[in-house]
Each structure stands twice: as C-alpha cells, then as structure tokens.
Backbone bond lengths (Angstrom), bond angles and torsions (degrees), N, CA, C in turn:
res aa  C-N    CA-C-N  psi(-1)  N-CA   C-N-CA  omega(-1)  CA-C   N-CA-C  phi
1 M - - - 1.400 - - 1.529 109.53 -
2 S 1.374 113.40 134.70 1.456 119.21 -175.09 1.486 110.73 -110.21
3 W 1.385 113.48 122.54 1.407 118.16 177.19 1.591 109.18 -118.91
4 D 1.331 119.43 19.60 1.439 118.15 -179.92 1.493 111.51 -81.36
5 K 1.318 114.40 156.28 1.481 122.65 -171.94 1.541 110.18 -56.04
6 D 1.316 116.95 -47.98 1.473 117.52 -173.97 1.482 116.09 -64.02
7 S 1.292 116.96 -43.82 1.454 120.69 179.88 1.543 109.36 -64.56
8 L 1.275 117.27 -43.56 1.448 122.54 177.41 1.586 111.50 -59.96
9 W 1.286 114.02 -44.86 1.529 121.13 176.66 1.465 109.09 -59.28
10 L 1.317 120.78 -53.01 1.440 121.16 -179.75 1.445 117.59 -59.34
11 K 1.374 116.01 -33.04 1.459 120.69 176.86 1.546 111.51 -74.25
12 A 1.388 113.99 -33.60 1.413 115.59 175.45 1.542 112.39 -65.33
13 V 1.337 114.85 -42.63 1.475 121.27 173.84 1.540 112.82 -53.93
14 L 1.366 115.53 -46.56 1.446 120.88 178.16 1.549 111.72 -63.10
15 F 1.263 118.03 -45.29 1.448 119.84 179.06 1.615 111.81 -67.15
16 M 1.214 115.15 -35.14 1.528 117.27 175.50 1.515 109.93 -66.13
17 E 1.258 118.41 -39.59 1.455 123.01 176.53 1.515 114.00 -62.13
18 R 1.325 113.27 -39.65 1.431 118.62 175.75 1.554 111.86 -68.55
19 A 1.367 114.04 -36.65 1.519 115.85 -179.00 1.528 109.90 -66.71
20 F 1.398 118.25 -43.60 1.404 117.46 -171.00 1.534 112.12 -82.37
21 K 1.375 117.91 5.59 1.418 119.47 171.17 1.562 107.96 -91.64
22 E 1.315 118.02 -7.50 1.457 119.97 -177.11 1.530 113.98 -93.07
23 D 1.253 116.75 166.32 1.517 122.11 178.17 1.495 108.28 -65.08
24 R 1.290 118.31 127.48 1.494 124.54 -173.80 1.599 108.15 -63.19
25 E 1.286 116.66 -29.98 1.454 120.14 -175.36 1.587 110.84 -89.23
26 G 1.304 115.15 -3.39 1.507 114.30 -175.12 1.474 114.33 -93.14
27 D 1.326 119.61 -173.78 1.417 124.46 -174.84 1.506 112.11 -86.64
28 I 1.356 117.24 -26.40 1.417 119.53 -176.08 1.546 113.88 -75.52
29 F 1.293 118.50 -30.82 1.411 122.12 -178.29 1.600 108.05 -60.66
30 P 1.314 124.06 -53.63 1.427 121.49 -179.68 1.501 112.73 -67.26
31 L 1.371 118.30 -25.77 1.445 120.06 -179.67 1.542 109.27 -66.32
32 W 1.320 115.97 -52.83 1.507 121.02 178.58 1.504 109.05 -62.06
33 A 1.342 116.26 -38.94 1.560 119.01 -174.77 1.548 107.25 -66.63
34 S 1.323 119.03 -34.56 1.419 119.69 -174.67 1.536 109.88 -74.46
35 M 1.311 113.85 -33.84 1.503 115.76 -179.26 1.525 107.12 -78.19
36 G 1.301 119.51 -34.49 1.439 119.11 172.69 1.530 114.78 -59.24
37 L 1.410 113.85 -43.02 1.393 119.11 179.54 1.540 113.02 -65.78
38 E 1.301 116.92 -38.11 1.447 114.98 175.59 1.566 116.69 -66.63
39 L 1.265 113.92 -32.32 1.487 120.32 174.08 1.539 111.73 -68.02
40 L 1.359 112.67 -37.37 1.500 121.21 176.01 1.541 109.42 -62.30
41 C 1.278 118.54 -41.66 1.413 125.92 -178.75 1.528 108.27 -64.44
42 R 1.348 115.41 -48.09 1.421 120.34 -179.35 1.562 112.18 -65.09
43 S 1.335 113.68 -37.00 1.536 114.56 177.28 1.541 109.73 -66.99
44 A 1.340 118.38 -35.92 1.474 119.14 179.76 1.472 110.13 -65.44
45 V 1.367 118.08 -41.00 1.531 117.82 179.14 1.505 108.21 -69.70
46 A 1.309 119.74 -37.22 1.523 122.79 -178.03 1.508 108.58 -65.03
47 H 1.371 116.50 -28.31 1.462 121.62 -177.05 1.578 107.78 -66.10
48 V 1.355 114.63 -34.49 1.535 116.69 172.37 1.486 110.64 -74.63
49 S 1.331 118.20 -49.26 1.476 122.37 175.03 1.562 107.64 -171.79
50 P 1.330 116.18 123.54 1.449 117.72 172.61 1.561 117.28 -57.89
51 L 1.342 112.35 -24.73 1.462 115.26 173.88 1.503 114.64 -53.74
52 L 1.316 118.59 -30.22 1.414 122.39 -174.76 1.551 111.57 -66.39
53 L 1.357 113.21 -17.95 1.518 116.07 -177.84 1.471 112.83 -86.58
54 A 1.334 115.55 -13.52 1.472 120.53 -177.21 1.541 111.21 -72.06
55 E 1.310 117.80 126.92 1.456 119.26 174.20 1.478 110.54 -65.61
56 P 1.356 115.29 125.80 1.505 117.73 -177.85 1.469 114.21 -67.38
57 E 1.289 119.01 134.53 1.451 122.99 171.82 1.515 110.63 -148.96
58 R 1.300 118.70 171.30 1.490 122.36 -167.31 1.543 109.75 -63.06
59 D 1.317 122.68 -44.95 1.399 123.90 -176.10 1.477 117.93 -88.26
60 Q 1.357 113.83 1.07 1.457 121.46 176.04 1.586 112.86 58.46
61 K 1.364 116.73 30.55 1.440 119.21 177.59 1.440 113.65 -60.20
62 N 1.291 119.76 -42.14 1.435 124.52 -175.29 1.528 109.06 -64.89
63 A 1.355 116.31 -44.77 1.390 120.37 -178.22 1.569 110.19 -69.58
64 L 1.292 118.58 -36.29 1.466 126.68 174.65 1.537 112.78 -60.99
65 H 1.339 112.91 -35.69 1.446 114.83 175.80 1.519 112.57 -62.54
66 I 1.289 115.83 -41.32 1.508 119.18 177.94 1.514 111.62 -63.91
67 L 1.293 115.64 -30.88 1.494 119.17 177.19 1.507 114.72 -85.31
68 G 1.300 117.66 10.10 1.385 123.71 171.01 1.539 113.00 93.96
69 F 1.230 118.29 8.08 1.474 124.86 172.84 1.535 111.37 -98.97
70 G 1.237 115.21 75.62 1.520 117.96 -162.20 1.428 114.54 -63.77
71 T 1.368 115.30 152.38 1.442 123.55 169.56 1.498 108.21 -126.00
72 A 1.388 117.33 157.96 1.383 120.69 -172.05 1.542 115.85 -63.54
73 S 1.296 114.44 -38.49 1.456 116.63 179.96 1.487 115.78 -136.05
74 P 1.381 115.19 73.97 1.432 117.54 -177.46 1.532 112.71 -65.26
75 K 1.395 115.79 149.80 1.473 118.29 -179.52 1.510 110.91 -121.52
76 S 1.289 116.99 136.90 1.460 119.84 175.51 1.540 111.23 -100.07
77 I 1.317 118.38 162.27 1.447 122.80 175.77 1.468 110.39 -64.74
78 N 1.401 117.06 154.38 1.524 120.97 179.62 1.438 112.54 -73.83
79 T 1.366 114.63 171.21 1.443 120.90 -174.41 1.522 115.53 -62.10
80 N 1.311 117.83 -35.20 1.433 123.50 -179.46 1.552 107.88 -63.26
81 Q 1.343 114.99 -45.78 1.439 119.77 179.52 1.538 110.82 -63.83
82 V 1.302 119.36 -34.88 1.539 123.11 176.71 1.415 109.85 -65.51
83 L 1.384 118.00 -40.67 1.547 120.84 -179.59 1.535 105.61 -70.88
84 G 1.264 123.24 -40.56 1.436 121.85 173.12 1.494 116.40 -55.22
85 L 1.364 114.77 -39.58 1.413 117.23 178.40 1.529 112.44 -75.29
86 C 1.265 118.37 -28.43 1.458 120.04 171.21 1.522 113.74 -61.70
87 K 1.333 113.67 -42.24 1.478 119.15 174.71 1.485 112.87 -57.84
88 V 1.377 118.89 -42.57 1.355 124.39 -177.23 1.500 112.07 -72.11
89 L 1.342 116.77 -41.49 1.456 120.77 -172.69 1.518 115.55 -84.30
90 F 1.366 117.19 -26.50 1.450 123.49 -176.48 1.467 113.44 -122.05
91 T 1.335 115.32 111.19 1.449 120.05 -171.41 1.503 114.35 -61.22
92 D 1.301 121.05 -31.00 1.438 121.52 175.26 1.507 117.68 -80.79
93 F 1.378 115.29 -5.43 1.422 119.22 176.52 1.486 105.08 -88.46
94 T 1.366 120.90 83.75 1.416 123.30 -173.69 1.505 115.73 -87.54
95 D 1.304 117.28 -174.55 1.448 119.12 177.63 1.484 113.45 -58.58
96 E 1.345 116.11 -27.73 1.476 120.57 -179.81 1.540 109.39 -68.16
97 E 1.381 116.80 -43.87 1.472 119.91 178.58 1.561 109.54 -65.80
98 V 1.337 115.31 -41.11 1.479 118.84 -179.83 1.497 107.51 -60.60
99 K 1.292 121.26 -42.80 1.451 125.15 -178.87 1.527 111.32 -64.41
100 A 1.342 114.74 -47.29 1.465 121.58 -178.89 1.550 110.92 -62.26
101 A 1.355 116.67 -45.68 1.471 119.30 179.56 1.495 110.83 -67.67
102 S 1.347 117.81 -38.93 1.501 119.60 -179.83 1.491 110.77 -63.32
103 T 1.351 115.96 -37.05 1.465 119.65 -175.37 1.481 108.02 -69.77
104 L 1.341 118.95 -41.24 1.516 123.02 -177.91 1.553 107.73 -68.76
105 V 1.339 120.06 -41.69 1.465 120.74 -176.90 1.614 105.34 -73.15
106 G 1.278 119.33 -34.88 1.469 121.66 -178.65 1.530 109.64 -61.56
107 R 1.413 115.56 -45.34 1.404 120.89 174.87 1.472 112.11 -58.23
108 R 1.371 117.69 -41.50 1.471 121.55 179.04 1.529 112.09 -61.51
109 N 1.264 116.83 -42.23 1.468 122.09 176.96 1.500 111.76 -61.65
110 E 1.375 115.06 -42.25 1.449 120.35 -177.63 1.510 109.04 -68.60
111 E 1.340 118.04 -38.50 1.465 121.18 177.06 1.464 112.74 -65.42
112 L 1.366 121.26 -39.22 1.452 125.76 -178.37 1.502 113.83 -81.02
113 H 1.265 118.35 -33.65 1.457 120.73 -167.63 1.548 115.11 -114.17
114 T 1.286 118.89 5.62 1.491 122.46 177.52 1.611 107.57 -136.52
115 G 1.325 111.58 174.32 1.462 116.19 174.93 1.470 115.87 -88.75
116 A 1.292 115.01 4.45 1.498 121.54 -178.80 1.538 112.43 -76.91
117 A 1.362 118.68 145.14 1.427 123.32 171.10 1.488 110.28 -84.25
118 A 1.289 117.90 79.95 1.529 121.82 -167.58 1.487 113.53 -62.64
119 Y 1.313 117.82 -26.51 1.435 123.10 -177.09 1.514 116.98 -92.18
120 A 1.332 114.24 -8.07 1.497 123.34 -174.21 1.555 110.73 -56.79
121 S 1.284 119.38 -41.94 1.386 126.51 -176.15 1.557 112.64 -108.02
122 F 1.286 115.38 11.21 1.468 121.27 -175.66 1.554 106.76 -101.65
123 R 1.331 116.28 85.63 1.439 120.70 -177.41 1.513 113.00 -67.63
124 V 1.348 116.28 138.40 1.511 121.13 -175.01 1.469 107.61 -57.78
125 Q 1.286 121.57 -38.37 1.477 122.09 -176.02 1.523 115.10 -65.82
126 D 1.426 110.88 -19.06 1.482 116.01 179.11 1.506 113.88 -81.51
127 W 1.349 118.50 -23.42 1.442 117.36 -176.19 1.493 111.75 -125.13
128 L 1.276 124.90 -15.54 1.448 123.78 -174.48 1.508 111.45 -64.49
129 P 1.375 122.96 -47.93 1.465 118.07 -174.66 1.611 111.42 -61.97
130 A 1.331 115.78 -40.50 1.472 115.70 176.31 1.524 113.40 -66.75
131 F 1.322 115.06 -33.59 1.455 122.38 175.95 1.594 107.94 -58.02
132 F 1.337 116.31 -50.35 1.441 122.46 -179.48 1.569 109.88 -60.00
133 R 1.361 112.75 -38.43 1.458 116.66 -176.78 1.550 108.81 -64.40
134 C 1.398 113.25 -42.79 1.544 116.16 177.67 1.441 110.50 -59.61
135 C 1.375 117.56 -45.05 1.463 120.95 -178.71 1.490 112.30 -61.89
136 D 1.296 118.34 -41.13 1.465 121.87 -178.26 1.574 107.42 -64.98
137 V 1.308 118.81 -47.51 1.530 118.65 -175.96 1.468 107.05 -65.58
138 L 1.310 123.32 -45.31 1.466 122.93 -175.31 1.503 113.48 -71.69
139 A 1.332 115.72 -37.70 1.492 114.72 177.85 1.517 112.15 -64.52
140 T 1.354 116.09 -37.28 1.379 121.95 174.24 1.607 114.88 -62.42
141 A 1.271 112.10 -38.04 1.510 121.23 177.57 1.555 110.76 -61.91
142 V 1.281 119.12 -29.95 1.496 119.83 -177.20 1.551 109.00 -103.19
143 G 1.305 116.19 17.29 1.470 120.35 178.36 1.482 113.15 73.45
144 E 1.310 117.79 20.09 1.479 119.56 175.25 1.480 113.38 -113.13
145 S 1.338 123.54 -162.97 1.456 126.22 -179.68 1.497 110.84 -145.06
146 L 1.352 115.57 174.05 1.437 120.21 175.99 1.585 109.11 -64.29
147 D 1.335 115.13 -31.20 1.467 118.18 178.26 1.515 112.68 -63.30
148 S 1.352 115.47 -46.46 1.480 115.43 178.67 1.514 114.76 -75.24
149 L 1.255 119.60 -13.94 1.373 126.76 176.47 1.491 116.01 -85.23
150 L 1.360 111.02 -46.46 1.471 116.93 -174.07 1.511 115.23 -113.18
151 G 1.341 116.44 -12.52 1.414 122.08 -171.76 1.535 110.69 95.17
152 A 1.331 118.22 154.54 1.421 119.93 -174.22 1.465 115.92 -59.42
153 E 1.346 117.26 -43.78 1.457 122.34 -178.79 1.518 114.13 -62.75
154 E 1.313 114.64 -51.77 1.462 119.69 178.37 1.551 112.63 -64.65
155 A 1.343 112.67 -37.76 1.546 114.84 177.70 1.481 112.59 -63.21
156 A 1.297 116.85 -41.15 1.438 119.58 178.70 1.603 110.48 -60.17
157 A 1.356 114.96 -43.11 1.436 116.00 175.99 1.444 114.60 -64.57
158 A 1.382 114.20 -37.42 1.497 118.37 175.46 1.451 115.20 -61.39
159 R 1.323 118.25 -40.10 1.496 122.91 178.29 1.526 109.49 -67.67
160 D 1.351 120.60 -34.83 1.422 122.83 176.14 1.557 108.77 -65.33
161 T 1.312 116.52 -41.69 1.476 124.10 177.80 1.629 110.22 -57.87
162 L 1.338 108.30 -43.56 1.518 111.56 -175.46 1.529 109.38 -70.86
163 V 1.315 116.46 -40.12 1.455 119.14 -179.83 1.559 111.55 -64.89
164 A 1.325 116.97 -36.50 1.443 120.23 175.20 1.501 112.77 -68.64
165 A 1.296 115.60 -38.80 1.512 119.12 176.98 1.457 110.77 -61.25
166 E 1.381 114.92 -45.66 1.500 119.74 -177.98 1.463 111.70 -63.25
167 K 1.322 116.54 -41.49 1.538 118.77 175.42 1.521 112.16 -62.86
168 S 1.353 115.26 -36.47 1.467 113.34 -179.58 1.527 110.03 -69.12
169 I 1.342 119.45 -41.79 1.454 121.28 171.53 1.470 113.15 -51.96
170 E 1.295 116.40 -49.40 1.504 121.45 -175.54 1.529 108.94 -63.10
171 S 1.341 119.06 -39.96 1.407 121.37 -177.53 1.486 108.42 -66.41
172 S 1.304 118.99 -45.55 1.469 123.71 -178.95 1.558 111.30 -60.22
173 V 1.384 114.41 -46.09 1.442 121.51 179.26 1.539 112.92 -59.77
174 R 1.408 110.69 -49.33 1.496 114.37 177.44 1.503 114.12 -57.94
175 A 1.345 119.00 -39.93 1.388 122.96 176.29 1.496 113.25 -62.44
176 D 1.321 114.67 -42.58 1.556 115.64 177.49 1.453 111.70 -66.78
177 I 1.392 116.98 -38.09 1.563 116.24 -179.35 1.488 107.35 -67.86
178 S 1.312 120.29 -39.58 1.473 121.23 -178.63 1.530 111.50 -62.91
179 A 1.304 118.33 -39.09 1.449 124.79 -178.73 1.531 110.92 -66.69
180 H 1.271 113.51 -44.73 1.513 115.65 179.35 1.538 110.75 -72.14
181 A 1.308 117.98 -31.20 1.468 121.36 179.70 1.540 107.82 -68.48
182 K 1.335 117.28 -36.82 1.464 120.69 179.37 1.475 113.78 -67.74
183 V 1.329 117.36 -42.81 1.440 122.92 -179.94 1.588 108.96 -68.80
184 F 1.342 114.56 -41.21 1.458 113.63 -179.63 1.562 111.15 -68.01
185 G 1.314 114.44 -37.96 1.474 117.09 -179.76 1.469 113.98 -67.60
186 A 1.345 120.22 -20.40 1.450 126.65 179.50 1.543 112.92 -77.37
187 K 1.302 117.11 -14.79 1.462 122.21 -175.34 1.517 109.62 -74.64
188 E 1.260 116.21 160.64 1.518 122.78 175.19 1.497 110.99 -63.32
189 D 1.284 120.02 148.94 1.422 125.29 -179.44 1.563 107.08 -52.71
190 E 1.214 120.16 -50.20 1.460 124.43 -173.43 1.493 110.61 -60.21
191 E 1.386 117.22 -45.18 1.420 120.37 178.38 1.456 111.63 -62.94
192 R 1.406 120.25 -39.00 1.434 119.78 -178.92 1.487 107.18 -67.46
193 R 1.286 122.24 -37.91 1.392 125.00 -176.12 1.595 108.44 -67.18
194 E 1.287 116.98 -40.49 1.469 117.70 177.50 1.443 114.73 -68.51
195 L 1.397 118.09 -37.93 1.498 121.09 174.68 1.501 110.14 -64.25
196 A 1.301 121.25 -43.39 1.447 126.82 177.54 1.506 111.27 -55.81
197 E 1.289 116.40 -48.26 1.469 121.92 -175.59 1.520 108.52 -70.78
198 A 1.333 121.16 -37.02 1.390 125.29 177.83 1.594 109.28 -65.22
199 A 1.336 110.54 -45.39 1.537 115.42 174.58 1.547 116.02 -59.15
200 Q 1.353 114.76 -34.41 1.394 120.70 177.43 1.486 110.69 -66.79
201 R 1.338 118.19 -47.38 1.440 123.08 178.18 1.523 112.43 -59.32
202 L 1.293 116.41 -46.34 1.415 121.71 -178.77 1.570 112.65 -65.66
203 G 1.325 109.75 -37.00 1.534 116.80 -178.78 1.586 105.50 -64.26
204 D 1.355 119.23 -44.41 1.391 124.42 -176.96 1.534 110.14 -62.62
205 E 1.361 114.62 -40.42 1.416 120.57 179.97 1.563 111.60 -67.01
206 L 1.330 115.82 -45.08 1.450 120.85 -176.46 1.488 111.84 -74.62
207 A 1.321 119.05 -13.16 1.469 119.14 -174.49 1.611 107.40 -68.88
208 G 1.270 117.56 -24.85 1.403 121.15 174.46 1.551 116.23 -87.21
209 Q 1.255 112.18 6.55 1.576 117.94 -174.04 1.555 108.92 -126.39
210 R 1.326 116.90 45.28 1.470 121.23 176.15 1.520 115.36 67.40
211 H 1.306 114.91 19.99 1.502 121.11 171.41 1.475 111.55 -107.59
212 H 1.321 115.94 157.24 1.461 122.36 176.57 1.439 111.59 -125.73
213 R 1.360 120.56 133.24 1.454 122.69 -174.87 1.475 110.93 -84.54
214 V 1.402 116.98 139.16 1.483 124.32 175.70 1.502 107.62 -141.11
215 A 1.324 117.73 166.27 1.435 120.88 174.58 1.556 109.18 -88.88
216 C 1.312 112.66 130.31 1.480 119.18 -177.20 1.527 106.57 -64.63
217 P 1.323 119.14 134.08 1.493 122.76 178.77 1.508 114.55 -75.24
218 A 1.339 114.37 -11.41 1.518 120.55 179.76 1.564 110.74 -94.04
219 C 1.355 116.02 -48.13 1.444 118.76 -169.01 1.526 114.76 -121.68
220 E 1.369 112.81 -3.29 1.523 126.30 178.43 1.559 110.46 63.77
221 C 1.338 119.29 11.94 1.442 119.20 170.21 1.442 115.99 -75.69
222 V 1.349 120.23 178.16 1.413 122.42 -179.26 1.528 106.47 -80.12
223 A 1.285 113.92 126.17 1.482 121.69 178.10 1.578 108.38 -125.86
224 T 1.303 118.43 173.55 1.450 118.22 179.98 1.503 111.67 -133.87
225 V 1.318 117.16 148.67 1.404 124.46 173.70 1.564 111.10 -120.95
226 Q 1.396 113.31 149.11 1.396 121.45 175.04 1.490 110.09 -121.80
227 G 1.325 119.47 166.77 1.449 116.08 176.13 1.520 111.51 -167.09
228 S 1.361 116.00 -164.48 1.416 123.35 -176.75 1.600 109.07 -110.11
229 D 1.264 113.67 148.20 1.487 120.57 -179.23 1.549 107.09 -69.54
230 V 1.285 119.41 136.41 1.448 124.85 175.37 1.508 111.89 -134.25
231 G 1.291 118.90 140.81 1.422 119.67 178.16 1.541 115.19 79.74
232 P 1.262 114.81 173.16 1.482 118.94 178.94 1.529 111.67 -74.07
233 Q 1.400 113.90 152.70 1.369 119.32 171.04 1.511 112.95 -74.41
234 R 1.360 118.60 147.16 1.450 120.60 175.05 1.525 107.50 -109.71
235 V 1.250 118.30 119.61 1.469 126.29 -174.23 1.476 112.62 -107.07
236 E 1.316 117.15 130.50 1.526 123.30 173.15 1.512 109.79 -124.43
237 H 1.275 113.02 158.78 1.456 116.46 175.37 1.554 106.69 -107.86
238 G 1.291 114.59 116.04 1.432 122.17 177.84 1.483 115.09 -94.26
239 D 1.289 118.57 -164.71 1.475 123.94 179.43 1.568 107.46 -74.35
240 G 1.264 117.53 90.10 1.466 119.68 176.00 1.503 111.08 75.39
241 C 1.315 119.79 15.13 1.485 119.86 176.53 1.554 108.85 -146.31
242 I 1.313 112.16 168.93 1.455 120.68 175.36 1.532 109.13 -109.59
243 I 1.329 114.68 122.40 1.524 117.91 -178.34 1.541 106.70 -100.01
244 V 1.312 114.60 125.81 1.436 121.47 176.33 1.531 110.83 -116.82
245 R 1.323 112.81 127.21 1.487 121.14 175.64 1.481 109.47 -113.07
246 Q 1.336 115.62 128.63 1.463 122.49 -177.85 1.563 108.20 -130.12
247 T 1.393 112.63 124.83 1.523 115.27 172.88 1.522 108.71 -74.28
248 V 1.407 111.90 142.17 1.434 120.85 -175.69 1.544 108.97 -125.11
249 L 1.384 116.82 131.21 1.442 122.68 174.21 1.527 108.13 -96.16
250 P 1.369 116.36 112.83 1.471 117.44 -175.37 1.495 111.46 -71.23
251 N 1.339 115.46 145.71 1.477 124.13 175.68 1.478 116.88 -146.59
252 R 1.373 114.12 4.33 1.470 115.79 179.47 1.584 107.45 -142.67
253 F 1.309 115.57 128.01 1.508 120.22 -179.44 1.519 110.77 -125.58
254 V 1.301 114.61 137.04 1.577 117.89 177.28 1.520 105.75 -140.35
255 C 1.296 111.93 132.11 1.528 118.38 168.16 1.577 107.51 -118.26
256 T 1.282 116.24 116.93 1.467 122.71 -178.58 1.532 111.43 -75.35
257 A 1.320 115.53 -24.35 1.460 122.13 -177.53 1.562 110.19 -67.80
258 C 1.247 119.09 -53.48 1.487 124.08 -178.24 1.475 116.47 -104.94
259 G 1.365 113.00 -14.25 1.466 115.09 177.43 1.545 115.95 91.41
260 L 1.328 116.32 4.55 1.418 119.91 177.30 1.516 113.98 -67.73
261 K 1.350 116.69 134.04 1.416 120.48 -178.95 1.523 109.02 -137.39
262 L 1.319 120.20 132.04 1.471 125.01 -177.32 1.510 106.61 -130.81
263 N 1.339 115.77 140.89 1.458 123.30 179.89 1.514 108.11 -128.12
264 G 1.331 115.13 135.57 1.459 118.72 175.87 1.544 114.50 98.62
265 Y 1.257 118.21 136.59 1.540 122.36 179.34 1.444 111.35 -52.40
266 Q 1.372 120.13 -45.48 1.422 123.87 -173.27 1.509 112.13 -61.91
267 A 1.354 115.01 -39.28 1.457 125.38 178.48 1.546 108.98 -65.57
268 L 1.284 115.57 -49.57 1.504 121.78 -179.25 1.534 109.16 -62.69
269 R 1.365 117.30 -40.26 1.419 118.26 -179.09 1.589 111.16 -65.75
270 A 1.335 114.08 -36.71 1.467 118.12 178.61 1.541 110.56 -64.55
271 A 1.366 115.13 -29.57 1.399 118.25 -176.25 1.592 112.07 -91.24
272 G 1.311 113.23 -0.57 1.436 116.48 -178.97 1.479 119.78 77.30
273 V 1.326 117.20 19.14 1.450 120.90 -178.66 1.500 110.92 -123.84
274 A 1.336 118.59 33.96 1.472 123.14 -174.67 1.475 114.51 -106.87
275 N 1.360 116.65 15.34 1.533 116.46 -178.92 1.488 109.53 -68.05
276 H 1.304 115.84 135.96 1.440 125.66 178.52 1.582 103.50 -60.56
277 F 1.336 115.29 145.79 1.456 119.28 177.97 1.523 108.88 -134.77
278 T 1.304 116.86 167.42 1.495 120.56 -178.88 1.557 112.72 -112.12
279 R 1.289 119.46 124.62 1.366 122.78 175.49 1.575 110.80 -92.26
280 R 1.329 114.66 126.23 1.502 121.78 -177.93 1.515 109.31 -106.12
281 S 1.349 115.42 126.90 1.467 120.87 177.19 1.489 109.14 -126.91
282 E 1.392 116.93 140.37 1.435 122.52 174.43 1.578 108.21 -112.60
283 L 1.324 115.17 123.57 1.468 117.48 -175.39 1.604 106.20 -127.94
284 S 1.286 113.90 149.91 1.492 117.50 175.23 1.569 107.22 -73.88
285 P 1.317 115.66 149.86 1.486 118.65 178.02 1.513 113.24 -48.43
286 S 1.342 115.79 -43.86 1.501 119.16 -175.80 1.601 109.03 -65.24
287 A 1.345 116.61 -36.99 1.459 118.88 178.31 1.517 108.86 -68.25
288 Y 1.342 118.45 -50.25 1.458 120.68 -172.74 1.550 111.07 -66.05
289 Y 1.318 118.74 -38.06 1.538 121.54 -178.04 1.532 108.05 -94.13
290 Q 1.295 118.43 5.28 1.446 123.17 178.00 1.519 110.61 52.37
291 L 1.293 120.16 50.54 1.402 127.31 -178.22 1.550 108.58 -79.25
292 I 1.248 117.89 150.36 1.477 123.34 -175.98 1.523 107.57 -117.18
293 D 1.268 120.61 133.00 1.411 126.67 174.68 1.512 108.70 -73.42
294 P 1.316 120.95 117.07 1.454 120.35 179.13 1.480 116.82 -63.79
295 E 1.326 115.46 -15.15 1.432 122.78 179.36 1.638 111.44 -85.27
296 D 1.318 113.03 -10.66 1.523 119.67 178.13 1.445 107.04 -90.93
297 S 1.368 116.21 96.66 1.435 121.35 -177.65 1.497 115.01 -61.09
298 S 1.361 117.07 -39.82 1.479 119.65 -177.66 1.542 108.28 -68.17
299 A 1.306 119.96 -41.97 1.485 123.01 179.29 1.510 106.82 -63.97
300 M 1.363 120.72 -43.63 1.451 120.57 -178.86 1.557 111.22 -64.35
301 D 1.289 115.12 -40.46 1.474 119.27 176.54 1.536 116.94 -59.24
302 E 1.294 112.01 -40.96 1.508 123.19 175.53 1.537 109.25 -65.79
303 Y 1.282 116.97 -44.63 1.443 121.08 -179.03 1.557 110.67 -64.41
304 M 1.333 118.00 -43.25 1.442 119.72 -179.65 1.577 113.41 -69.84
305 R 1.378 115.28 -30.40 1.400 118.71 177.08 1.568 108.85 -66.94
306 D 1.354 113.62 -45.86 1.461 117.57 177.72 1.480 112.91 -61.28
307 Y 1.309 118.14 -43.35 1.428 122.95 179.25 1.520 109.61 -61.02
308 A 1.277 119.62 -46.33 1.429 123.47 178.96 1.494 113.30 -55.86
309 E 1.437 114.99 -46.81 1.373 121.12 -176.48 1.526 110.56 -68.01
310 L 1.325 116.02 -36.63 1.411 119.20 -175.10 1.569 110.81 -68.97
311 H 1.317 113.05 -35.21 1.517 117.64 -179.75 1.481 112.35 -99.59
312 D 1.302 118.31 20.24 1.466 122.65 177.51 1.495 113.34 50.69
313 Y 1.328 118.53 36.64 1.507 124.11 -178.53 1.492 111.47 -56.76
314 Y 1.359 115.85 -41.93 1.465 117.04 -174.98 1.475 111.06 -70.01
315 Q 1.428 115.08 -36.03 1.468 116.68 178.74 1.544 111.78 -66.41
316 F 1.324 116.24 -40.63 1.435 116.81 -179.30 1.475 109.24 -68.54
317 N 1.314 122.41 -34.38 1.444 128.43 -173.37 1.490 108.68 -68.98
318 N 1.358 118.32 -30.24 1.418 121.69 -176.15 1.538 112.50 -88.32
319 E 1.274 117.56 -12.82 1.459 124.81 -178.79 1.496 111.17 -72.81
C-alpha cells in the first residue's frame, strides 16, 4: 500500500482527468471529482509526512508499514481526519474549504453506499467554485499548481470561476455593509452614541474571551472577530508564568452596534476585517505542563485510572 506524496498526487491527477471528461451536469463528474479531491488532500498531508496518514494504534503497526516494516493490512486515517489535518497544516485551507470538501465527500459516500441519488439535487454551480478553491490551495501546498493538476485549459477555466466567485462575494458583502450603514446612519444621534458606547464596552469585555476588536466597516463602531488557530504556538517563559502566543485566522465578525454579521474568511476579507491576529495567553507552569498536585487525592486517582487504561494495565493484570 502506497501512502507517499507522489503516488497520491499522480492518482489525484488521473482521477481529475477522468472527472473532467464527463458531462458537468451528470452524476459521474462529481463522483470522480470527489475521489480526486480526497487523494489530493492525502497527498498534501503526505507532503508534510506520510506518517500522519497512519491510523494510530498501540503497536504502531500502521506507522511501521510506512517506514518499511510492512504489515499485512495497514490502515490509514479516515477522510474527516485528513481534512482536519489539512486545516491545521495549511493556513489557506480554512473552515470554508473543510466544509466544502466534507460536503462533496459526504455526497460521494451517500451515492456509493445508499440507494439515494445523492447528486440529483447537487447543482454543479453550488459546489464547483469551492472545489476549485480547495484544489488551488492543496496543489500549492505540495509545490504544484492548478495547471499541473487539471491541465492548462481546465486550470484557466477554474481560475475564471474563482475570480467570478470572489467578485460575487465582494458584491454581496458590500451590499450588506451599505444596508447596515444606511440603517445605522438613519438613527438619532443619541441612539447612535448609546449603541457605540455599548459596543465599546462589550468589545472590551470580549477581548479577554478569545475575541479580537476591529472597526466595523458599516458604522465604524467597535466590533469583534473570532477565528481558528493556525500555525504553531510560540511559547515564552515570563515572570512566574508561561506566555503562549497563537496566530488566529478570523472567520466570524459581529457588530452589536449596527447588527452587521459576517461568516467565513472570504466574506471577512471582502469587508477588510480579515487580518490575522495573535492571541496571547498567560498560564501558570502547572496549568501549562498539566502538573498534578500529589496531595490532591482525587486528581491522583483520575491520573492513575487514565494511565492504567492507556497502558492496558487491567487487561494485562487479568491475563
């Protein structure tokens, strides 16, 4: 069984070629496309390390297989786990790409494993732009491109589709911002002032709860964004504490003053509030290193139970 990056990449290219030979409105096109996308995801993960594709188990047989110490039936992690790894490993593979890929793969599973016609109501315009976005991000992650994945002609069409989709998002977001700005501007001065002050207080409060303050593009009041952790943590030792800094990719925006809400990195980027930010946390050494007070009997009991279960103590003890 081959889990190396190159073999997975070549198979993904082959499946994509088969997909794009099919009728775009038919059932076979999304079927081959979904299988090609899964292989592309696995190729991207394997590009970081093929070991990440091995299903974890006690004796590490699956990992040993990758290292050349073969086992008769090695197992790899499932597709949802692969998508989760792509999100962790590749900054541009955001929650939106995970959702799009999960939806396409989920339809594939429904098509193959049930009696339902999973693609009957799955219009190509509803999934193809996001599919191209996933392909673009993952191909770049392995040092390739849409051209090498899809061929020059299909890659050019894919880029046109991505540009059109981005313009559509920008147009929708601008319209939303304009509508909220108009409604907020029509309020009385006193009401706008009270809303702005309330938004400021809430923003200050939420700043310590995994939120980041930004200026609302509609009303210019204090709003907040949230997001997903990306990249490695940066750890420093402070004066009696551990300082952890984590980069965050924003994907949710809320302004309580005018009511504007945006979801998804693409929408936030169109609104100009998608800058990555850093979350800073201070932890005690015991909390960071998960140290246990030996005088805490309940904590020690829980630790010993977990340790025994992890190492199959009870199983060995009964043999």
